[in-house]
C-alpha positions in Angstrom: -0.3 -0.2 0.0 1.4 3.4 -0.9 2.2 5.9 2.1 -0.6 9.2 1.4 1.0 12.3 1.5 -0.5 14.6 3.4 1.3 17.6 2.2 2.4 19.5 -1.0 5.9 20.7 -0.7 7.1 23.6 -3.0 10.2 25.8 -3.0 10.8 29.1 -2.7 12.2 30.6 -6.5 16.2 31.5 -4.5 15.8 28.0 -4.0 16.0 26.7 -6.8 17.9 29.2 -8.6 20.5 30.0 -5.6 20.5 27.1 -3.0 20.2 24.2 -4.6 23.0 25.5 -6.8 25.1 26.2 -4.1 24.9 22.3 -2.4 27.0 19.9 -3.1 26.3 17.4 -5.0 25.1 14.6 -3.2 23.2 16.6 -1.1 21.7 18.1 -3.8 20.1 14.2 -4.7 18.8 14.0 -1.1 16.6 17.2 -1.2 13.5 14.5 -3.2 13.8 12.5 0.2 13.7 15.2 2.2 10.4 16.3 0.2 8.6 13.2 0.7 9.4 13.5 4.8 8.0 16.7 4.9 5.1 15.5 2.7 3.8 12.9 5.2 4.6 15.2 8.3 6.3 18.7 8.8 6.5 18.3 12.7 7.1 14.7 13.3 9.8 14.3 10.7 11.2 10.7 11.1 14.9 9.6 11.2 15.7 13.3 10.6 15.4 16.0 13.6 13.1 19.0 13.0 12.5 22.0 14.6 10.3 25.1 15.2 12.4 28.5 15.6 12.2 31.7 17.4 12.9 35.5 17.0 12.3 36.9 13.1 11.1 32.9 11.9 8.9 32.3 14.9 6.4 30.0 13.2 9.0 28.5 11.0 10.3 24.7 11.3 13.7 23.3 10.0 15.3 20.2 9.6 18.8 19.7 10.8 20.7 18.1 7.9 24.3 17.2 9.4 25.9 16.2 6.1 30.2 15.7 5.7 30.5 17.3 9.4 28.6 20.5 8.3 25.6 21.5 9.5 23.1 22.4 6.7 19.2 23.8 7.5 16.2 23.3 5.2 13.7 26.6 6.5 10.0 25.5 5.8 6.8 26.8 7.1 3.7 24.8 7.1 0.5 25.9 5.7 -2.4 23.9 7.5 -5.6 25.8 6.1 -6.8 26.8 3.9 -6.8 23.5 1.8 -4.7 21.9 0.4 -2.0 21.7 3.2 0.7 22.8 1.8 4.7 23.7 3.3 7.2 26.7 2.3 10.9 25.5 1.6 12.1 29.1 2.2 16.1 28.0 1.9 18.5 25.2 2.1 21.9 26.0 2.9 25.0 25.8 6.0 23.4 26.7 9.5 23.6 30.5 9.5 23.5 31.1 5.5 19.8 29.0 5.4 18.6 30.9 8.5 19.8 34.7 6.7 18.1 33.1 3.3 15.0 33.1 4.6 14.6 35.9 6.8 15.0 37.9 3.4 12.6 35.5 1.4 10.4 36.0 3.9 7.3 37.3 2.1 8.4 37.7 -1.1 
């Protein structure tokens, strides 16, 4: 039996136009796996730690991705209403740049 997708995952244009180009190729290839994890439950991400954010990114969440001894973050916002449920990935980069890019991209 196939697993039911519960959330539609959308990528901010900055993710496709900048972040993915900046990522190492092997990490970039993992994006579909992270999208699948988020589509099932963006609050309880299986096997990939996540946490809610504070400050300027209150209401947003981040996947904690440790890759090749570097901390990466995939920052996203969940929209449970209106239907369909969806989430927007704002950034995918090394720790600090991921948060900086997400703040800059909010509302854009």
